[in-house]
Backbone atoms as SQL, in Angstrom:
CREATE TABLE atoms (id INTEGER PRIMARY KEY, chain TEXT, resi INTEGER, resn TEXT, atom TEXT, x REAL, y REAL, z REAL);
INSERT INTO atoms VALUES
  (1, 'A', 1, 'MET', 'N', -28.389, 19.660, -11.459),
  (2, 'A', 1, 'MET', 'CA', -29.345, 19.526, -12.524),
  (3, 'A', 1, 'MET', 'C', -30.151, 18.387, -12.369),
  (4, 'A', 2, 'ARG', 'N', -31.425, 18.404, -12.536),
  (5, 'A', 2, 'ARG', 'CA', -32.273, 17.135, -12.493),
  (6, 'A', 2, 'ARG', 'C', -33.014, 16.946, -13.825),
  (7, 'A', 3, 'PRO', 'N', -32.717, 16.029, -14.575),
  (8, 'A', 3, 'PRO', 'CA', -33.379, 15.787, -15.880),
  (9, 'A', 3, 'PRO', 'C', -34.807, 15.414, -15.632),
  (10, 'A', 4, 'ALA', 'N', -35.710, 15.801, -16.523),
  (11, 'A', 4, 'ALA', 'CA', -37.079, 15.397, -16.415),
  (12, 'A', 4, 'ALA', 'C', -37.511, 14.614, -17.696),
  (13, 'A', 5, 'GLY', 'N', -38.652, 14.044, -17.644),
  (14, 'A', 5, 'GLY', 'CA', -39.132, 13.182, -18.728),
  (15, 'A', 5, 'GLY', 'C', -39.431, 11.897, -18.393),
  (16, 'A', 6, 'VAL', 'N', -39.980, 11.106, -19.267),
  (17, 'A', 6, 'VAL', 'CA', -40.456, 9.756, -19.109),
  (18, 'A', 6, 'VAL', 'C', -39.295, 8.862, -18.892),
  (19, 'A', 7, 'VAL', 'N', -38.224, 8.952, -19.633),
  (20, 'A', 7, 'VAL', 'CA', -36.998, 8.061, -19.551),
  (21, 'A', 7, 'VAL', 'C', -36.329, 8.186, -18.233),
  (22, 'A', 8, 'ALA', 'N', -36.201, 9.430, -17.796),
  (23, 'A', 8, 'ALA', 'CA', -35.549, 9.587, -16.465),
  (24, 'A', 8, 'ALA', 'C', -36.421, 9.099, -15.259),
  (25, 'A', 9, 'ARG', 'N', -37.714, 9.323, -15.390),
  (26, 'A', 9, 'ARG', 'CA', -38.574, 8.903, -14.288),
  (27, 'A', 9, 'ARG', 'C', -38.655, 7.309, -14.342),
  (28, 'A', 10, 'THR', 'N', -38.696, 6.771, -15.472),
  (29, 'A', 10, 'THR', 'CA', -38.825, 5.314, -15.573),
  (30, 'A', 10, 'THR', 'C', -37.497, 4.655, -14.989),
  (31, 'A', 11, 'HIS', 'N', -36.396, 5.188, -15.425),
  (32, 'A', 11, 'HIS', 'CA', -35.111, 4.743, -14.931),
  (33, 'A', 11, 'HIS', 'C', -35.045, 4.876, -13.328),
  (34, 'A', 12, 'ALA', 'N', -35.396, 6.043, -12.762),
  (35, 'A', 12, 'ALA', 'CA', -35.377, 6.254, -11.416),
  (36, 'A', 12, 'ALA', 'C', -36.230, 5.331, -10.573),
  (37, 'A', 13, 'MET', 'N', -37.474, 5.100, -11.100),
  (38, 'A', 13, 'MET', 'CA', -38.333, 4.105, -10.523),
  (39, 'A', 13, 'MET', 'C', -37.791, 2.673, -10.526),
  (40, 'A', 14, 'ALA', 'N', -37.271, 2.299, -11.600),
  (41, 'A', 14, 'ALA', 'CA', -36.658, 0.983, -11.728),
  (42, 'A', 14, 'ALA', 'C', -35.483, 0.838, -10.702),
  (43, 'A', 15, 'GLN', 'N', -34.728, 1.839, -10.613),
  (44, 'A', 15, 'GLN', 'CA', -33.538, 1.804, -9.627),
  (45, 'A', 15, 'GLN', 'C', -33.997, 1.711, -8.197),
  (46, 'A', 16, 'ALA', 'N', -35.188, 2.281, -7.909),
  (47, 'A', 16, 'ALA', 'CA', -35.708, 2.275, -6.577),
  (48, 'A', 16, 'ALA', 'C', -36.543, 1.038, -6.164),
  (49, 'A', 17, 'GLY', 'N', -36.704, 0.170, -7.234),
  (50, 'A', 17, 'GLY', 'CA', -37.460, -1.042, -6.966),
  (51, 'A', 17, 'GLY', 'C', -38.926, -0.980, -7.300),
  (52, 'A', 18, 'GLY', 'N', -39.381, -0.002, -8.092),
  (53, 'A', 18, 'GLY', 'CA', -40.723, 0.077, -8.531),
  (54, 'A', 18, 'GLY', 'C', -41.393, 1.409, -8.027),
  (55, 'A', 19, 'SER', 'N', -42.494, 1.642, -8.655),
  (56, 'A', 19, 'SER', 'CA', -43.213, 2.994, -8.317),
  (57, 'A', 19, 'SER', 'C', -43.681, 3.051, -6.865),
  (58, 'A', 20, 'ALA', 'N', -43.938, 1.876, -6.243),
  (59, 'A', 20, 'ALA', 'CA', -44.434, 1.879, -4.781),
  (60, 'A', 20, 'ALA', 'C', -43.270, 2.284, -3.800),
  (61, 'A', 21, 'THR', 'N', -41.991, 2.121, -4.154),
  (62, 'A', 21, 'THR', 'CA', -40.949, 2.412, -3.331),
  (63, 'A', 21, 'THR', 'C', -40.177, 3.634, -3.704),
  (64, 'A', 22, 'TRP', 'N', -40.492, 4.246, -4.886),
  (65, 'A', 22, 'TRP', 'CA', -39.786, 5.445, -5.381),
  (66, 'A', 22, 'TRP', 'C', -40.347, 6.619, -4.727),
  (67, 'A', 23, 'ASP', 'N', -39.361, 7.518, -4.143),
  (68, 'A', 23, 'ASP', 'CA', -39.811, 8.695, -3.510),
  (69, 'A', 23, 'ASP', 'C', -40.139, 9.941, -4.297),
  (70, 'A', 24, 'GLY', 'N', -40.031, 9.698, -5.630),
  (71, 'A', 24, 'GLY', 'CA', -40.402, 10.803, -6.521),
  (72, 'A', 24, 'GLY', 'C', -39.229, 11.774, -6.861),
  (73, 'A', 25, 'VAL', 'N', -38.116, 11.581, -6.242),
  (74, 'A', 25, 'VAL', 'CA', -36.959, 12.403, -6.457),
  (75, 'A', 25, 'VAL', 'C', -36.005, 11.870, -7.465),
  (76, 'A', 26, 'LEU', 'N', -35.716, 12.583, -8.518),
  (77, 'A', 26, 'LEU', 'CA', -34.786, 12.124, -9.474),
  (78, 'A', 26, 'LEU', 'C', -33.403, 12.318, -9.070),
  (79, 'A', 27, 'PRO', 'N', -32.518, 11.403, -9.451),
  (80, 'A', 27, 'PRO', 'CA', -31.135, 11.533, -9.017),
  (81, 'A', 27, 'PRO', 'C', -30.457, 12.841, -9.607),
  (82, 'A', 28, 'THR', 'N', -29.513, 13.470, -8.898),
  (83, 'A', 28, 'THR', 'CA', -28.733, 14.539, -9.370),
  (84, 'A', 28, 'THR', 'C', -27.757, 14.099, -10.318),
  (85, 'A', 29, 'VAL', 'N', -27.621, 14.895, -11.407),
  (86, 'A', 29, 'VAL', 'CA', -26.520, 14.618, -12.487),
  (87, 'A', 29, 'VAL', 'C', -25.838, 15.912, -12.767),
  (88, 'A', 30, 'ASN', 'N', -24.651, 15.769, -13.318),
  (89, 'A', 30, 'ASN', 'CA', -23.905, 16.960, -13.699),
  (90, 'A', 30, 'ASN', 'C', -23.958, 17.200, -15.209),
  (91, 'A', 31, 'LEU', 'N', -24.085, 18.445, -15.584),
  (92, 'A', 31, 'LEU', 'CA', -24.032, 18.860, -16.955),
  (93, 'A', 31, 'LEU', 'C', -22.669, 19.190, -17.331),
  (94, 'A', 32, 'LEU', 'N', -22.160, 18.501, -18.329),
  (95, 'A', 32, 'LEU', 'CA', -20.836, 18.833, -18.963),
  (96, 'A', 32, 'LEU', 'C', -21.054, 19.542, -20.256),
  (97, 'A', 33, 'SER', 'N', -20.222, 20.507, -20.540),
  (98, 'A', 33, 'SER', 'CA', -20.355, 21.102, -21.873),
  (99, 'A', 33, 'SER', 'C', -18.979, 21.350, -22.526),
  (100, 'A', 34, 'GLU', 'N', -18.945, 21.292, -23.818),
  (101, 'A', 34, 'GLU', 'CA', -17.692, 21.590, -24.575),
  (102, 'A', 34, 'GLU', 'C', -17.875, 22.984, -25.079),
  (103, 'A', 35, 'TRP', 'N', -17.018, 23.937, -24.604),
  (104, 'A', 35, 'TRP', 'CA', -17.106, 25.304, -25.046),
  (105, 'A', 35, 'TRP', 'C', -15.685, 25.690, -25.554),
  (106, 'A', 36, 'PRO', 'N', -15.538, 25.510, -26.830),
  (107, 'A', 36, 'PRO', 'CA', -14.269, 25.809, -27.424),
  (108, 'A', 36, 'PRO', 'C', -13.877, 27.275, -27.343),
  (109, 'A', 37, 'THR', 'N', -12.586, 27.548, -27.183),
  (110, 'A', 37, 'THR', 'CA', -12.123, 28.902, -27.129),
  (111, 'A', 37, 'THR', 'C', -12.551, 29.654, -28.411),
  (112, 'A', 38, 'GLY', 'N', -13.067, 30.814, -28.247),
  (113, 'A', 38, 'GLY', 'CA', -13.491, 31.587, -29.362),
  (114, 'A', 38, 'GLY', 'C', -14.886, 31.455, -29.754),
  (115, 'A', 39, 'GLN', 'N', -15.583, 30.423, -29.272),
  (116, 'A', 39, 'GLN', 'CA', -16.992, 30.197, -29.649),
  (117, 'A', 39, 'GLN', 'C', -17.890, 31.017, -28.617),
  (118, 'A', 40, 'LYS', 'N', -19.010, 31.537, -29.171),
  (119, 'A', 40, 'LYS', 'CA', -19.958, 32.314, -28.338),
  (120, 'A', 40, 'LYS', 'C', -20.744, 31.431, -27.457),
  (121, 'A', 41, 'THR', 'N', -21.005, 30.190, -27.865),
  (122, 'A', 41, 'THR', 'CA', -21.775, 29.261, -27.121),
  (123, 'A', 41, 'THR', 'C', -21.189, 27.884, -27.089),
  (124, 'A', 42, 'PRO', 'N', -21.590, 27.052, -26.132),
  (125, 'A', 42, 'PRO', 'CA', -21.068, 25.696, -26.070),
  (126, 'A', 42, 'PRO', 'C', -21.467, 24.928, -27.405),
  (127, 'A', 43, 'THR', 'N', -20.663, 23.956, -27.811),
  (128, 'A', 43, 'THR', 'CA', -20.896, 23.198, -28.976),
  (129, 'A', 43, 'THR', 'C', -21.601, 21.793, -28.666),
  (130, 'A', 44, 'GLU', 'N', -21.337, 21.299, -27.489),
  (131, 'A', 44, 'GLU', 'CA', -21.859, 19.928, -27.156),
  (132, 'A', 44, 'GLU', 'C', -22.252, 19.964, -25.620),
  (133, 'A', 45, 'TYR', 'N', -23.191, 19.108, -25.286),
  (134, 'A', 45, 'TYR', 'CA', -23.669, 18.983, -23.864),
  (135, 'A', 45, 'TYR', 'C', -23.813, 17.435, -23.526),
  (136, 'A', 46, 'TRP', 'N', -23.538, 17.105, -22.307),
  (137, 'A', 46, 'TRP', 'CA', -23.691, 15.738, -21.812),
  (138, 'A', 46, 'TRP', 'C', -24.134, 15.793, -20.384),
  (139, 'A', 47, 'LEU', 'N', -24.963, 14.806, -20.061),
  (140, 'A', 47, 'LEU', 'CA', -25.369, 14.578, -18.617),
  (141, 'A', 47, 'LEU', 'C', -24.582, 13.367, -18.053),
  (142, 'A', 48, 'THR', 'N', -24.120, 13.448, -16.871),
  (143, 'A', 48, 'THR', 'CA', -23.423, 12.391, -16.264),
  (144, 'A', 48, 'THR', 'C', -23.810, 12.196, -14.730),
  (145, 'A', 49, 'SER', 'N', -23.811, 10.918, -14.328),
  (146, 'A', 49, 'SER', 'CA', -24.077, 10.644, -12.922),
  (147, 'A', 49, 'SER', 'C', -22.729, 10.167, -12.229),
  (148, 'A', 50, 'LEU', 'N', -21.605, 10.349, -13.002),
  (149, 'A', 50, 'LEU', 'CA', -20.340, 9.976, -12.399),
  (150, 'A', 50, 'LEU', 'C', -20.059, 10.854, -11.191),
  (151, 'A', 51, 'PRO', 'N', -19.229, 10.366, -10.263),
  (152, 'A', 51, 'PRO', 'CA', -18.914, 11.236, -9.091),
  (153, 'A', 51, 'PRO', 'C', -18.216, 12.583, -9.447),
  (154, 'A', 52, 'ALA', 'N', -18.519, 13.552, -8.627),
  (155, 'A', 52, 'ALA', 'CA', -18.021, 14.901, -8.914),
  (156, 'A', 52, 'ALA', 'C', -16.519, 14.946, -8.985),
  (157, 'A', 53, 'ASP', 'N', -15.772, 14.081, -8.329),
  (158, 'A', 53, 'ASP', 'CA', -14.355, 14.084, -8.344),
  (159, 'A', 53, 'ASP', 'C', -13.706, 13.263, -9.419),
  (160, 'A', 54, 'THR', 'N', -14.512, 12.852, -10.479),
  (161, 'A', 54, 'THR', 'CA', -14.011, 12.155, -11.608),
  (162, 'A', 54, 'THR', 'C', -13.090, 13.050, -12.355),
  (163, 'A', 55, 'SER', 'N', -11.939, 12.481, -12.780),
  (164, 'A', 55, 'SER', 'CA', -10.907, 13.277, -13.429),
  (165, 'A', 55, 'SER', 'C', -11.433, 13.798, -14.809),
  (166, 'A', 56, 'LEU', 'N', -10.882, 14.896, -15.264),
  (167, 'A', 56, 'LEU', 'CA', -11.229, 15.387, -16.602),
  (168, 'A', 56, 'LEU', 'C', -10.828, 14.399, -17.665),
  (169, 'A', 57, 'ARG', 'N', -9.720, 13.740, -17.485),
  (170, 'A', 57, 'ARG', 'CA', -9.238, 12.732, -18.399),
  (171, 'A', 57, 'ARG', 'C', -10.292, 11.663, -18.572),
  (172, 'A', 58, 'ARG', 'N', -10.795, 11.111, -17.458),
  (173, 'A', 58, 'ARG', 'CA', -11.797, 10.023, -17.435),
  (174, 'A', 58, 'ARG', 'C', -13.072, 10.532, -18.184),
  (175, 'A', 59, 'LEU', 'N', -13.437, 11.784, -17.837),
  (176, 'A', 59, 'LEU', 'CA', -14.730, 12.295, -18.422),
  (177, 'A', 59, 'LEU', 'C', -14.630, 12.377, -19.980),
  (178, 'A', 60, 'VAL', 'N', -13.453, 12.874, -20.471),
  (179, 'A', 60, 'VAL', 'CA', -13.249, 12.908, -21.893),
  (180, 'A', 60, 'VAL', 'C', -13.308, 11.510, -22.473),
  (181, 'A', 61, 'ARG', 'N', -12.614, 10.517, -21.893),
  (182, 'A', 61, 'ARG', 'CA', -12.592, 9.187, -22.341),
  (183, 'A', 61, 'ARG', 'C', -14.052, 8.619, -22.442),
  (184, 'A', 62, 'MET', 'N', -14.871, 8.810, -21.413),
  (185, 'A', 62, 'MET', 'CA', -16.223, 8.379, -21.336),
  (186, 'A', 62, 'MET', 'C', -17.057, 8.997, -22.390),
  (187, 'A', 63, 'VAL', 'N', -16.978, 10.388, -22.642),
  (188, 'A', 63, 'VAL', 'CA', -17.729, 11.050, -23.607),
  (189, 'A', 63, 'VAL', 'C', -17.466, 10.545, -25.017),
  (190, 'A', 64, 'SER', 'N', -16.052, 10.393, -25.195),
  (191, 'A', 64, 'SER', 'CA', -15.558, 9.938, -26.520),
  (192, 'A', 64, 'SER', 'C', -16.153, 8.585, -26.844),
  (193, 'A', 65, 'ALA', 'N', -16.136, 7.683, -25.849),
  (194, 'A', 65, 'ALA', 'CA', -16.664, 6.349, -26.108),
  (195, 'A', 65, 'ALA', 'C', -18.173, 6.365, -26.358),
  (196, 'A', 66, 'TYR', 'N', -18.894, 7.214, -25.566),
  (197, 'A', 66, 'TYR', 'CA', -20.301, 7.380, -25.782),
  (198, 'A', 66, 'TYR', 'C', -20.584, 7.856, -27.189),
  (199, 'A', 67, 'ASP', 'N', -19.914, 8.928, -27.586),
  (200, 'A', 67, 'ASP', 'CA', -20.166, 9.461, -28.938),
  (201, 'A', 67, 'ASP', 'C', -19.984, 8.474, -30.044),
  (202, 'A', 68, 'LEU', 'N', -18.979, 7.539, -29.878),
  (203, 'A', 68, 'LEU', 'CA', -18.731, 6.570, -31.002),
  (204, 'A', 68, 'LEU', 'C', -19.708, 5.378, -30.877),
  (205, 'A', 69, 'SER', 'N', -20.171, 5.025, -29.706),
  (206, 'A', 69, 'SER', 'CA', -21.043, 3.839, -29.658),
  (207, 'A', 69, 'SER', 'C', -22.535, 4.002, -29.667),
  (208, 'A', 70, 'SER', 'N', -22.994, 5.185, -29.049),
  (209, 'A', 70, 'SER', 'CA', -24.426, 5.286, -28.865),
  (210, 'A', 70, 'SER', 'C', -24.923, 6.695, -28.800),
  (211, 'A', 71, 'PRO', 'N', -24.892, 7.373, -29.993),
  (212, 'A', 71, 'PRO', 'CA', -25.188, 8.847, -29.921),
  (213, 'A', 71, 'PRO', 'C', -26.595, 9.201, -29.452),
  (214, 'A', 72, 'ILE', 'N', -27.641, 8.334, -29.354),
  (215, 'A', 72, 'ILE', 'CA', -28.896, 8.772, -28.936),
  (216, 'A', 72, 'ILE', 'C', -29.392, 8.002, -27.722),
  (217, 'A', 73, 'ALA', 'N', -28.507, 7.196, -27.102),
  (218, 'A', 73, 'ALA', 'CA', -28.973, 6.435, -25.961),
  (219, 'A', 73, 'ALA', 'C', -29.010, 7.293, -24.678),
  (220, 'A', 74, 'TYR', 'N', -29.834, 6.924, -23.727),
  (221, 'A', 74, 'TYR', 'CA', -29.896, 7.595, -22.409),
  (222, 'A', 74, 'TYR', 'C', -30.145, 6.555, -21.408),
  (223, 'A', 75, 'GLY', 'N', -29.558, 6.789, -20.165),
  (224, 'A', 75, 'GLY', 'CA', -29.904, 5.903, -19.128),
  (225, 'A', 75, 'GLY', 'C', -28.829, 5.112, -18.583);
């Protein structure tokens, strides 16, 4: 998944050292979803750039900390 929008582009450009050195490719991120048993659709979604082999335990800890500290932050 590749997020789009001003915030994602601005962050990618800054990480690359500015617009002159940015190749225009946004970083790949993973979409996590909470889909409780019995529900027809997922109830929550998160984007993460953590490594694909990150343990489920760590992902849950990170999401829980994010939800408590900064519900609308990105980046």
